[in-house]
Every structure is written in structure tokens, then in C-alpha cells.
mmCIF entry with sequence, helices, sheets and N, C-alpha, C, O atoms, coordinates in Angstrom:
data_MODEL
# 
_entry.id   MODEL 
# 
_entity.id                         1 
_entity.type                       polymer 
_entity.pdbx_number_of_molecules   1 
# 
_entity_poly.entity_id                      1 
_entity_poly.type                           'polypeptide(L)' 
_entity_poly.nstd_linkage                   no 
_entity_poly.nstd_monomer                   no 
_entity_poly.pdbx_seq_one_letter_code       MTPPDLNLPNDVETLRAMVLALAERAARADALESEVADLRVRNADAE 
_entity_poly.pdbx_seq_one_letter_code_can   MTPPDLNLPNDVETLRAMVLALAERAARADALESEVADLRVRNADAE 
_entity_poly.pdbx_strand_id                 A 
# 
loop_
_entity_poly_seq.entity_id 
_entity_poly_seq.num 
_entity_poly_seq.mon_id 
_entity_poly_seq.hetero 
1 1  MET n 
1 2  THR n 
1 3  PRO n 
1 4  PRO n 
1 5  ASP n 
1 6  LEU n 
1 7  ASN n 
1 8  LEU n 
1 9  PRO n 
1 10 ASN n 
1 11 ASP n 
1 12 VAL n 
1 13 GLU n 
1 14 THR n 
1 15 LEU n 
1 16 ARG n 
1 17 ALA n 
1 18 MET n 
1 19 VAL n 
1 20 LEU n 
1 21 ALA n 
1 22 LEU n 
1 23 ALA n 
1 24 GLU n 
1 25 ARG n 
1 26 ALA n 
1 27 ALA n 
1 28 ARG n 
1 29 ALA n 
1 30 ASP n 
1 31 ALA n 
1 32 LEU n 
1 33 GLU n 
1 34 SER n 
1 35 GLU n 
1 36 VAL n 
1 37 ALA n 
1 38 ASP n 
1 39 LEU n 
1 40 ARG n 
1 41 VAL n 
1 42 ARG n 
1 43 ASN n 
1 44 ALA n 
1 45 ASP n 
1 46 ALA n 
1 47 GLU n 
# 
_struct_asym.id          A 
_struct_asym.entity_id   1 
# 
_struct_conf.conf_type_id            HELX_P 
_struct_conf.id                      HELX_P1 
_struct_conf.pdbx_PDB_helix_id       AA1 
_struct_conf.beg_label_comp_id       VAL 
_struct_conf.beg_label_asym_id       A 
_struct_conf.beg_label_seq_id        12 
_struct_conf.pdbx_beg_PDB_ins_code   ? 
_struct_conf.end_label_comp_id       ALA 
_struct_conf.end_label_asym_id       A 
_struct_conf.end_label_seq_id        46 
_struct_conf.pdbx_end_PDB_ins_code   ? 
_struct_conf.beg_auth_comp_id        VAL 
_struct_conf.beg_auth_asym_id        A 
_struct_conf.beg_auth_seq_id         12 
_struct_conf.end_auth_comp_id        ALA 
_struct_conf.end_auth_asym_id        A 
_struct_conf.end_auth_seq_id         46 
_struct_conf.pdbx_PDB_helix_class    1 
_struct_conf.details                 ? 
_struct_conf.pdbx_PDB_helix_length   35 
# 
_struct_conf_type.id          HELX_P 
_struct_conf_type.criteria    ? 
_struct_conf_type.reference   ? 
# 
loop_
_atom_site.group_PDB 
_atom_site.id 
_atom_site.type_symbol 
_atom_site.label_atom_id 
_atom_site.label_alt_id 
_atom_site.label_comp_id 
_atom_site.label_asym_id 
_atom_site.label_entity_id 
_atom_site.label_seq_id 
_atom_site.pdbx_PDB_ins_code 
_atom_site.Cartn_x 
_atom_site.Cartn_y 
_atom_site.Cartn_z 
_atom_site.occupancy 
_atom_site.B_iso_or_equiv 
_atom_site.pdbx_formal_charge 
_atom_site.auth_seq_id 
_atom_site.auth_comp_id 
_atom_site.auth_asym_id 
_atom_site.auth_atom_id 
_atom_site.pdbx_PDB_model_num 
ATOM 1   N N  . MET A 1 1  ? 76.482 41.004 -80.558 1.00 0.00 ? 1  MET A N  1 
ATOM 2   C CA . MET A 1 1  ? 75.632 40.250 -79.654 1.00 0.00 ? 1  MET A CA 1 
ATOM 3   C C  . MET A 1 1  ? 74.272 40.936 -79.529 1.00 0.00 ? 1  MET A C  1 
ATOM 4   O O  . MET A 1 1  ? 73.833 41.234 -78.418 1.00 0.00 ? 1  MET A O  1 
ATOM 5   N N  . THR A 1 2  ? 73.616 41.183 -80.630 1.00 0.00 ? 2  THR A N  1 
ATOM 6   C CA . THR A 1 2  ? 72.305 41.790 -80.643 1.00 0.00 ? 2  THR A CA 1 
ATOM 7   C C  . THR A 1 2  ? 71.239 40.696 -80.610 1.00 0.00 ? 2  THR A C  1 
ATOM 8   O O  . THR A 1 2  ? 71.300 39.744 -81.389 1.00 0.00 ? 2  THR A O  1 
ATOM 9   N N  . PRO A 1 3  ? 70.271 40.827 -79.718 1.00 0.00 ? 3  PRO A N  1 
ATOM 10  C CA . PRO A 1 3  ? 69.206 39.823 -79.685 1.00 0.00 ? 3  PRO A CA 1 
ATOM 11  C C  . PRO A 1 3  ? 68.453 39.813 -81.021 1.00 0.00 ? 3  PRO A C  1 
ATOM 12  O O  . PRO A 1 3  ? 68.277 40.872 -81.625 1.00 0.00 ? 3  PRO A O  1 
ATOM 13  N N  . PRO A 1 4  ? 68.013 38.665 -81.487 1.00 0.00 ? 4  PRO A N  1 
ATOM 14  C CA . PRO A 1 4  ? 67.352 38.595 -82.791 1.00 0.00 ? 4  PRO A CA 1 
ATOM 15  C C  . PRO A 1 4  ? 66.015 39.323 -82.851 1.00 0.00 ? 4  PRO A C  1 
ATOM 16  O O  . PRO A 1 4  ? 65.574 39.690 -83.940 1.00 0.00 ? 4  PRO A O  1 
ATOM 17  N N  . ASP A 1 5  ? 65.359 39.542 -81.721 1.00 0.00 ? 5  ASP A N  1 
ATOM 18  C CA . ASP A 1 5  ? 64.053 40.206 -81.720 1.00 0.00 ? 5  ASP A CA 1 
ATOM 19  C C  . ASP A 1 5  ? 64.143 41.717 -81.530 1.00 0.00 ? 5  ASP A C  1 
ATOM 20  O O  . ASP A 1 5  ? 63.117 42.370 -81.343 1.00 0.00 ? 5  ASP A O  1 
ATOM 21  N N  . LEU A 1 6  ? 65.337 42.285 -81.574 1.00 0.00 ? 6  LEU A N  1 
ATOM 22  C CA . LEU A 1 6  ? 65.513 43.721 -81.401 1.00 0.00 ? 6  LEU A CA 1 
ATOM 23  C C  . LEU A 1 6  ? 65.199 44.432 -82.712 1.00 0.00 ? 6  LEU A C  1 
ATOM 24  O O  . LEU A 1 6  ? 65.883 44.226 -83.715 1.00 0.00 ? 6  LEU A O  1 
ATOM 25  N N  . ASN A 1 7  ? 64.166 45.266 -82.702 1.00 0.00 ? 7  ASN A N  1 
ATOM 26  C CA . ASN A 1 7  ? 63.765 45.999 -83.902 1.00 0.00 ? 7  ASN A CA 1 
ATOM 27  C C  . ASN A 1 7  ? 64.245 47.437 -83.802 1.00 0.00 ? 7  ASN A C  1 
ATOM 28  O O  . ASN A 1 7  ? 63.690 48.233 -83.044 1.00 0.00 ? 7  ASN A O  1 
ATOM 29  N N  . LEU A 1 8  ? 65.265 47.764 -84.559 1.00 0.00 ? 8  LEU A N  1 
ATOM 30  C CA . LEU A 1 8  ? 65.780 49.125 -84.590 1.00 0.00 ? 8  LEU A CA 1 
ATOM 31  C C  . LEU A 1 8  ? 65.229 49.844 -85.814 1.00 0.00 ? 8  LEU A C  1 
ATOM 32  O O  . LEU A 1 8  ? 65.017 49.224 -86.856 1.00 0.00 ? 8  LEU A O  1 
ATOM 33  N N  . PRO A 1 9  ? 64.994 51.153 -85.692 1.00 0.00 ? 9  PRO A N  1 
ATOM 34  C CA . PRO A 1 9  ? 64.478 51.903 -86.844 1.00 0.00 ? 9  PRO A CA 1 
ATOM 35  C C  . PRO A 1 9  ? 65.531 51.996 -87.952 1.00 0.00 ? 9  PRO A C  1 
ATOM 36  O O  . PRO A 1 9  ? 66.734 51.916 -87.703 1.00 0.00 ? 9  PRO A O  1 
ATOM 37  N N  . ASN A 1 10 ? 65.047 52.165 -89.163 1.00 0.00 ? 10 ASN A N  1 
ATOM 38  C CA . ASN A 1 10 ? 65.937 52.257 -90.320 1.00 0.00 ? 10 ASN A CA 1 
ATOM 39  C C  . ASN A 1 10 ? 66.386 53.679 -90.620 1.00 0.00 ? 10 ASN A C  1 
ATOM 40  O O  . ASN A 1 10 ? 67.353 53.872 -91.356 1.00 0.00 ? 10 ASN A O  1 
ATOM 41  N N  . ASP A 1 11 ? 65.702 54.682 -90.066 1.00 0.00 ? 11 ASP A N  1 
ATOM 42  C CA . ASP A 1 11 ? 66.093 56.059 -90.371 1.00 0.00 ? 11 ASP A CA 1 
ATOM 43  C C  . ASP A 1 11 ? 66.806 56.695 -89.172 1.00 0.00 ? 11 ASP A C  1 
ATOM 44  O O  . ASP A 1 11 ? 66.544 56.359 -88.017 1.00 0.00 ? 11 ASP A O  1 
ATOM 45  N N  . VAL A 1 12 ? 67.693 57.602 -89.479 1.00 0.00 ? 12 VAL A N  1 
ATOM 46  C CA . VAL A 1 12 ? 68.557 58.208 -88.469 1.00 0.00 ? 12 VAL A CA 1 
ATOM 47  C C  . VAL A 1 12 ? 67.765 59.052 -87.474 1.00 0.00 ? 12 VAL A C  1 
ATOM 48  O O  . VAL A 1 12 ? 68.058 59.016 -86.279 1.00 0.00 ? 12 VAL A O  1 
ATOM 49  N N  . GLU A 1 13 ? 66.785 59.797 -87.927 1.00 0.00 ? 13 GLU A N  1 
ATOM 50  C CA . GLU A 1 13 ? 66.025 60.672 -87.024 1.00 0.00 ? 13 GLU A CA 1 
ATOM 51  C C  . GLU A 1 13 ? 65.251 59.871 -85.977 1.00 0.00 ? 13 GLU A C  1 
ATOM 52  O O  . GLU A 1 13 ? 65.197 60.263 -84.811 1.00 0.00 ? 13 GLU A O  1 
ATOM 53  N N  . THR A 1 14 ? 64.668 58.781 -86.375 1.00 0.00 ? 14 THR A N  1 
ATOM 54  C CA . THR A 1 14 ? 63.946 57.941 -85.420 1.00 0.00 ? 14 THR A CA 1 
ATOM 55  C C  . THR A 1 14 ? 64.911 57.302 -84.435 1.00 0.00 ? 14 THR A C  1 
ATOM 56  O O  . THR A 1 14 ? 64.630 57.234 -83.239 1.00 0.00 ? 14 THR A O  1 
ATOM 57  N N  . LEU A 1 15 ? 66.038 56.840 -84.932 1.00 0.00 ? 15 LEU A N  1 
ATOM 58  C CA . LEU A 1 15 ? 67.051 56.261 -84.056 1.00 0.00 ? 15 LEU A CA 1 
ATOM 59  C C  . LEU A 1 15 ? 67.580 57.308 -83.079 1.00 0.00 ? 15 LEU A C  1 
ATOM 60  O O  . LEU A 1 15 ? 67.788 57.017 -81.901 1.00 0.00 ? 15 LEU A O  1 
ATOM 61  N N  . ARG A 1 16 ? 67.795 58.527 -83.572 1.00 0.00 ? 16 ARG A N  1 
ATOM 62  C CA . ARG A 1 16 ? 68.262 59.626 -82.715 1.00 0.00 ? 16 ARG A CA 1 
ATOM 63  C C  . ARG A 1 16 ? 67.241 59.904 -81.609 1.00 0.00 ? 16 ARG A C  1 
ATOM 64  O O  . ARG A 1 16 ? 67.614 60.069 -80.448 1.00 0.00 ? 16 ARG A O  1 
ATOM 65  N N  . ALA A 1 17 ? 65.968 59.955 -81.965 1.00 0.00 ? 17 ALA A N  1 
ATOM 66  C CA . ALA A 1 17 ? 64.921 60.199 -80.975 1.00 0.00 ? 17 ALA A CA 1 
ATOM 67  C C  . ALA A 1 17 ? 64.894 59.086 -79.933 1.00 0.00 ? 17 ALA A C  1 
ATOM 68  O O  . ALA A 1 17 ? 64.687 59.341 -78.746 1.00 0.00 ? 17 ALA A O  1 
ATOM 69  N N  . MET A 1 18 ? 65.102 57.855 -80.381 1.00 0.00 ? 18 MET A N  1 
ATOM 70  C CA . MET A 1 18 ? 65.123 56.723 -79.460 1.00 0.00 ? 18 MET A CA 1 
ATOM 71  C C  . MET A 1 18 ? 66.287 56.844 -78.483 1.00 0.00 ? 18 MET A C  1 
ATOM 72  O O  . MET A 1 18 ? 66.124 56.615 -77.284 1.00 0.00 ? 18 MET A O  1 
ATOM 73  N N  . VAL A 1 19 ? 67.451 57.201 -78.993 1.00 0.00 ? 19 VAL A N  1 
ATOM 74  C CA . VAL A 1 19 ? 68.637 57.345 -78.142 1.00 0.00 ? 19 VAL A CA 1 
ATOM 75  C C  . VAL A 1 19 ? 68.440 58.479 -77.144 1.00 0.00 ? 19 VAL A C  1 
ATOM 76  O O  . VAL A 1 19 ? 68.786 58.336 -75.971 1.00 0.00 ? 19 VAL A O  1 
ATOM 77  N N  . LEU A 1 20 ? 67.889 59.603 -77.593 1.00 0.00 ? 20 LEU A N  1 
ATOM 78  C CA . LEU A 1 20 ? 67.646 60.724 -76.683 1.00 0.00 ? 20 LEU A CA 1 
ATOM 79  C C  . LEU A 1 20 ? 66.641 60.349 -75.594 1.00 0.00 ? 20 LEU A C  1 
ATOM 80  O O  . LEU A 1 20 ? 66.810 60.731 -74.436 1.00 0.00 ? 20 LEU A O  1 
ATOM 81  N N  . ALA A 1 21 ? 65.611 59.614 -75.955 1.00 0.00 ? 21 ALA A N  1 
ATOM 82  C CA . ALA A 1 21 ? 64.627 59.183 -74.963 1.00 0.00 ? 21 ALA A CA 1 
ATOM 83  C C  . ALA A 1 21 ? 65.266 58.256 -73.935 1.00 0.00 ? 21 ALA A C  1 
ATOM 84  O O  . ALA A 1 21 ? 64.979 58.355 -72.742 1.00 0.00 ? 21 ALA A O  1 
ATOM 85  N N  . LEU A 1 22 ? 66.127 57.364 -74.392 1.00 0.00 ? 22 LEU A N  1 
ATOM 86  C CA . LEU A 1 22 ? 66.813 56.469 -73.457 1.00 0.00 ? 22 LEU A CA 1 
ATOM 87  C C  . LEU A 1 22 ? 67.762 57.240 -72.550 1.00 0.00 ? 22 LEU A C  1 
ATOM 88  O O  . LEU A 1 22 ? 67.902 56.907 -71.373 1.00 0.00 ? 22 LEU A O  1 
ATOM 89  N N  . ALA A 1 23 ? 68.413 58.266 -73.086 1.00 0.00 ? 23 ALA A N  1 
ATOM 90  C CA . ALA A 1 23 ? 69.310 59.084 -72.266 1.00 0.00 ? 23 ALA A CA 1 
ATOM 91  C C  . ALA A 1 23 ? 68.522 59.836 -71.198 1.00 0.00 ? 23 ALA A C  1 
ATOM 92  O O  . ALA A 1 23 ? 68.969 59.940 -70.056 1.00 0.00 ? 23 ALA A O  1 
ATOM 93  N N  . GLU A 1 24 ? 67.353 60.361 -71.561 1.00 0.00 ? 24 GLU A N  1 
ATOM 94  C CA . GLU A 1 24 ? 66.504 61.048 -70.583 1.00 0.00 ? 24 GLU A CA 1 
ATOM 95  C C  . GLU A 1 24 ? 66.037 60.079 -69.501 1.00 0.00 ? 24 GLU A C  1 
ATOM 96  O O  . GLU A 1 24 ? 66.002 60.420 -68.318 1.00 0.00 ? 24 GLU A O  1 
ATOM 97  N N  . ARG A 1 25 ? 65.684 58.888 -69.914 1.00 0.00 ? 25 ARG A N  1 
ATOM 98  C CA . ARG A 1 25 ? 65.247 57.869 -68.952 1.00 0.00 ? 25 ARG A CA 1 
ATOM 99  C C  . ARG A 1 25 ? 66.375 57.512 -67.989 1.00 0.00 ? 25 ARG A C  1 
ATOM 100 O O  . ARG A 1 25 ? 66.143 57.352 -66.791 1.00 0.00 ? 25 ARG A O  1 
ATOM 101 N N  . ALA A 1 26 ? 67.579 57.390 -68.504 1.00 0.00 ? 26 ALA A N  1 
ATOM 102 C CA . ALA A 1 26 ? 68.736 57.081 -67.654 1.00 0.00 ? 26 ALA A CA 1 
ATOM 103 C C  . ALA A 1 26 ? 69.004 58.224 -66.684 1.00 0.00 ? 26 ALA A C  1 
ATOM 104 O O  . ALA A 1 26 ? 69.346 57.986 -65.526 1.00 0.00 ? 26 ALA A O  1 
ATOM 105 N N  . ALA A 1 27 ? 68.851 59.461 -67.147 1.00 0.00 ? 27 ALA A N  1 
ATOM 106 C CA . ALA A 1 27 ? 69.069 60.617 -66.272 1.00 0.00 ? 27 ALA A CA 1 
ATOM 107 C C  . ALA A 1 27 ? 68.033 60.639 -65.148 1.00 0.00 ? 27 ALA A C  1 
ATOM 108 O O  . ALA A 1 27 ? 68.365 60.940 -64.001 1.00 0.00 ? 27 ALA A O  1 
ATOM 109 N N  . ARG A 1 28 ? 66.788 60.324 -65.475 1.00 0.00 ? 28 ARG A N  1 
ATOM 110 C CA . ARG A 1 28 ? 65.749 60.269 -64.431 1.00 0.00 ? 28 ARG A CA 1 
ATOM 111 C C  . ARG A 1 28 ? 66.046 59.162 -63.432 1.00 0.00 ? 28 ARG A C  1 
ATOM 112 O O  . ARG A 1 28 ? 65.847 59.340 -62.230 1.00 0.00 ? 28 ARG A O  1 
ATOM 113 N N  . ALA A 1 29 ? 66.517 58.034 -63.914 1.00 0.00 ? 29 ALA A N  1 
ATOM 114 C CA . ALA A 1 29 ? 66.861 56.927 -63.012 1.00 0.00 ? 29 ALA A CA 1 
ATOM 115 C C  . ALA A 1 29 ? 68.000 57.333 -62.087 1.00 0.00 ? 29 ALA A C  1 
ATOM 116 O O  . ALA A 1 29 ? 67.973 57.026 -60.895 1.00 0.00 ? 29 ALA A O  1 
ATOM 117 N N  . ASP A 1 30 ? 69.002 58.024 -62.630 1.00 0.00 ? 30 ASP A N  1 
ATOM 118 C CA . ASP A 1 30 ? 70.114 58.498 -61.796 1.00 0.00 ? 30 ASP A CA 1 
ATOM 119 C C  . ASP A 1 30 ? 69.617 59.473 -60.736 1.00 0.00 ? 30 ASP A C  1 
ATOM 120 O O  . ASP A 1 30 ? 70.039 59.411 -59.581 1.00 0.00 ? 30 ASP A O  1 
ATOM 121 N N  . ALA A 1 31 ? 68.717 60.376 -61.130 1.00 0.00 ? 31 ALA A N  1 
ATOM 122 C CA . ALA A 1 31 ? 68.178 61.346 -60.181 1.00 0.00 ? 31 ALA A CA 1 
ATOM 123 C C  . ALA A 1 31 ? 67.390 60.642 -59.079 1.00 0.00 ? 31 ALA A C  1 
ATOM 124 O O  . ALA A 1 31 ? 67.491 61.013 -57.910 1.00 0.00 ? 31 ALA A O  1 
ATOM 125 N N  . LEU A 1 32 ? 66.613 59.640 -59.444 1.00 0.00 ? 32 LEU A N  1 
ATOM 126 C CA . LEU A 1 32 ? 65.848 58.900 -58.439 1.00 0.00 ? 32 LEU A CA 1 
ATOM 127 C C  . LEU A 1 32 ? 66.761 58.124 -57.499 1.00 0.00 ? 32 LEU A C  1 
ATOM 128 O O  . LEU A 1 32 ? 66.501 58.060 -56.298 1.00 0.00 ? 32 LEU A O  1 
ATOM 129 N N  . GLU A 1 33 ? 67.816 57.540 -58.028 1.00 0.00 ? 33 GLU A N  1 
ATOM 130 C CA . GLU A 1 33 ? 68.769 56.827 -57.170 1.00 0.00 ? 33 GLU A CA 1 
ATOM 131 C C  . GLU A 1 33 ? 69.421 57.783 -56.182 1.00 0.00 ? 33 GLU A C  1 
ATOM 132 O O  . GLU A 1 33 ? 69.633 57.433 -55.021 1.00 0.00 ? 33 GLU A O  1 
ATOM 133 N N  . SER A 1 34 ? 69.736 58.975 -56.636 1.00 0.00 ? 34 SER A N  1 
ATOM 134 C CA . SER A 1 34 ? 70.333 59.976 -55.757 1.00 0.00 ? 34 SER A CA 1 
ATOM 135 C C  . SER A 1 34 ? 69.340 60.400 -54.678 1.00 0.00 ? 34 SER A C  1 
ATOM 136 O O  . SER A 1 34 ? 69.708 60.556 -53.513 1.00 0.00 ? 34 SER A O  1 
ATOM 137 N N  . GLU A 1 35 ? 68.085 60.583 -55.071 1.00 0.00 ? 35 GLU A N  1 
ATOM 138 C CA . GLU A 1 35 ? 67.064 60.969 -54.101 1.00 0.00 ? 35 GLU A CA 1 
ATOM 139 C C  . GLU A 1 35 ? 66.862 59.873 -53.057 1.00 0.00 ? 35 GLU A C  1 
ATOM 140 O O  . GLU A 1 35 ? 66.718 60.169 -51.871 1.00 0.00 ? 35 GLU A O  1 
ATOM 141 N N  . VAL A 1 36 ? 66.851 58.631 -53.479 1.00 0.00 ? 36 VAL A N  1 
ATOM 142 C CA . VAL A 1 36 ? 66.702 57.510 -52.547 1.00 0.00 ? 36 VAL A CA 1 
ATOM 143 C C  . VAL A 1 36 ? 67.868 57.486 -51.567 1.00 0.00 ? 36 VAL A C  1 
ATOM 144 O O  . VAL A 1 36 ? 67.671 57.276 -50.370 1.00 0.00 ? 36 VAL A O  1 
ATOM 145 N N  . ALA A 1 37 ? 69.077 57.701 -52.068 1.00 0.00 ? 37 ALA A N  1 
ATOM 146 C CA . ALA A 1 37 ? 70.250 57.716 -51.188 1.00 0.00 ? 37 ALA A CA 1 
ATOM 147 C C  . ALA A 1 37 ? 70.127 58.834 -50.159 1.00 0.00 ? 37 ALA A C  1 
ATOM 148 O O  . ALA A 1 37 ? 70.425 58.631 -48.982 1.00 0.00 ? 37 ALA A O  1 
ATOM 149 N N  . ASP A 1 38 ? 69.688 60.015 -50.597 1.00 0.00 ? 38 ASP A N  1 
ATOM 150 C CA . ASP A 1 38 ? 69.501 61.133 -49.666 1.00 0.00 ? 38 ASP A CA 1 
ATOM 151 C C  . ASP A 1 38 ? 68.445 60.804 -48.614 1.00 0.00 ? 38 ASP A C  1 
ATOM 152 O O  . ASP A 1 38 ? 68.629 61.094 -47.432 1.00 0.00 ? 38 ASP A O  1 
ATOM 153 N N  . LEU A 1 39 ? 67.347 60.203 -49.042 1.00 0.00 ? 39 LEU A N  1 
ATOM 154 C CA . LEU A 1 39 ? 66.288 59.855 -48.099 1.00 0.00 ? 39 LEU A CA 1 
ATOM 155 C C  . LEU A 1 39 ? 66.748 58.801 -47.098 1.00 0.00 ? 39 LEU A C  1 
ATOM 156 O O  . LEU A 1 39 ? 66.352 58.832 -45.932 1.00 0.00 ? 39 LEU A O  1 
ATOM 157 N N  . ARG A 1 40 ? 67.576 57.877 -47.547 1.00 0.00 ? 40 ARG A N  1 
ATOM 158 C CA . ARG A 1 40 ? 68.100 56.871 -46.621 1.00 0.00 ? 40 ARG A CA 1 
ATOM 159 C C  . ARG A 1 40 ? 68.989 57.516 -45.565 1.00 0.00 ? 40 ARG A C  1 
ATOM 160 O O  . ARG A 1 40 ? 68.944 57.132 -44.396 1.00 0.00 ? 40 ARG A O  1 
ATOM 161 N N  . VAL A 1 41 ? 69.786 58.485 -45.966 1.00 0.00 ? 41 VAL A N  1 
ATOM 162 C CA . VAL A 1 41 ? 70.645 59.189 -45.013 1.00 0.00 ? 41 VAL A CA 1 
ATOM 163 C C  . VAL A 1 41 ? 69.788 59.950 -44.012 1.00 0.00 ? 41 VAL A C  1 
ATOM 164 O O  . VAL A 1 41 ? 70.044 59.900 -42.809 1.00 0.00 ? 41 VAL A O  1 
ATOM 165 N N  . ARG A 1 42 ? 68.769 60.656 -44.503 1.00 0.00 ? 42 ARG A N  1 
ATOM 166 C CA . ARG A 1 42 ? 67.885 61.404 -43.602 1.00 0.00 ? 42 ARG A CA 1 
ATOM 167 C C  . ARG A 1 42 ? 67.162 60.467 -42.641 1.00 0.00 ? 42 ARG A C  1 
ATOM 168 O O  . ARG A 1 42 ? 67.012 60.769 -41.457 1.00 0.00 ? 42 ARG A O  1 
ATOM 169 N N  . ASN A 1 43 ? 66.724 59.340 -43.159 1.00 0.00 ? 43 ASN A N  1 
ATOM 170 C CA . ASN A 1 43 ? 66.021 58.371 -42.326 1.00 0.00 ? 43 ASN A CA 1 
ATOM 171 C C  . ASN A 1 43 ? 66.951 57.815 -41.250 1.00 0.00 ? 43 ASN A C  1 
ATOM 172 O O  . ASN A 1 43 ? 66.542 57.655 -40.101 1.00 0.00 ? 43 ASN A O  1 
ATOM 173 N N  . ALA A 1 44 ? 68.182 57.524 -41.610 1.00 0.00 ? 44 ALA A N  1 
ATOM 174 C CA . ALA A 1 44 ? 69.148 57.010 -40.637 1.00 0.00 ? 44 ALA A CA 1 
ATOM 175 C C  . ALA A 1 44 ? 69.448 58.062 -39.578 1.00 0.00 ? 44 ALA A C  1 
ATOM 176 O O  . ALA A 1 44 ? 69.611 57.733 -38.403 1.00 0.00 ? 44 ALA A O  1 
ATOM 177 N N  . ASP A 1 45 ? 69.522 59.326 -39.989 1.00 0.00 ? 45 ASP A N  1 
ATOM 178 C CA . ASP A 1 45 ? 69.783 60.408 -39.034 1.00 0.00 ? 45 ASP A CA 1 
ATOM 179 C C  . ASP A 1 45 ? 68.607 60.609 -38.081 1.00 0.00 ? 45 ASP A C  1 
ATOM 180 O O  . ASP A 1 45 ? 68.802 61.007 -36.932 1.00 0.00 ? 45 ASP A O  1 
ATOM 181 N N  . ALA A 1 46 ? 67.393 60.339 -38.548 1.00 0.00 ? 46 ALA A N  1 
ATOM 182 C CA . ALA A 1 46 ? 66.200 60.548 -37.730 1.00 0.00 ? 46 ALA A CA 1 
ATOM 183 C C  . ALA A 1 46 ? 66.018 59.444 -36.690 1.00 0.00 ? 46 ALA A C  1 
ATOM 184 O O  . ALA A 1 46 ? 65.300 59.631 -35.707 1.00 0.00 ? 46 ALA A O  1 
ATOM 185 N N  . GLU A 1 47 ? 66.650 58.320 -36.894 1.00 0.00 ? 47 GLU A N  1 
ATOM 186 C CA . GLU A 1 47 ? 66.467 57.201 -35.957 1.00 0.00 ? 47 GLU A CA 1 
ATOM 187 C C  . GLU A 1 47 ? 67.326 57.325 -34.738 1.00 0.00 ? 47 GLU A C  1 
ATOM 188 O O  . GLU A 1 47 ? 67.282 56.462 -33.861 1.00 0.00 ? 47 GLU A O  1 
# 
């Protein structure tokens, strides 16, 4: 079920770099979600 407009690289090194970049992006998103949850708890405690 790959969209027809998805352009994947043909070489392994470029694909590897793409996967690593996506993993880093996901890790940053997880960290931000955790920070938001912590801030919500602090905000609720301050009220």
C-alpha cells in the first residue's frame, strides 16, 4: 500500500540516512510530547 508519488532512493546509504533522520525526528517528537505532558501537570498543580 505505497502511495504512487512516494519517491524512495535507489541506493542503500541514502535510504539508511533517510531512515535515521526519520528516527531522530520521531525521538524529538516523543521528547516534546513528554515535555508537554510535564508542563500540563505543573500547570495543573499551580492552579
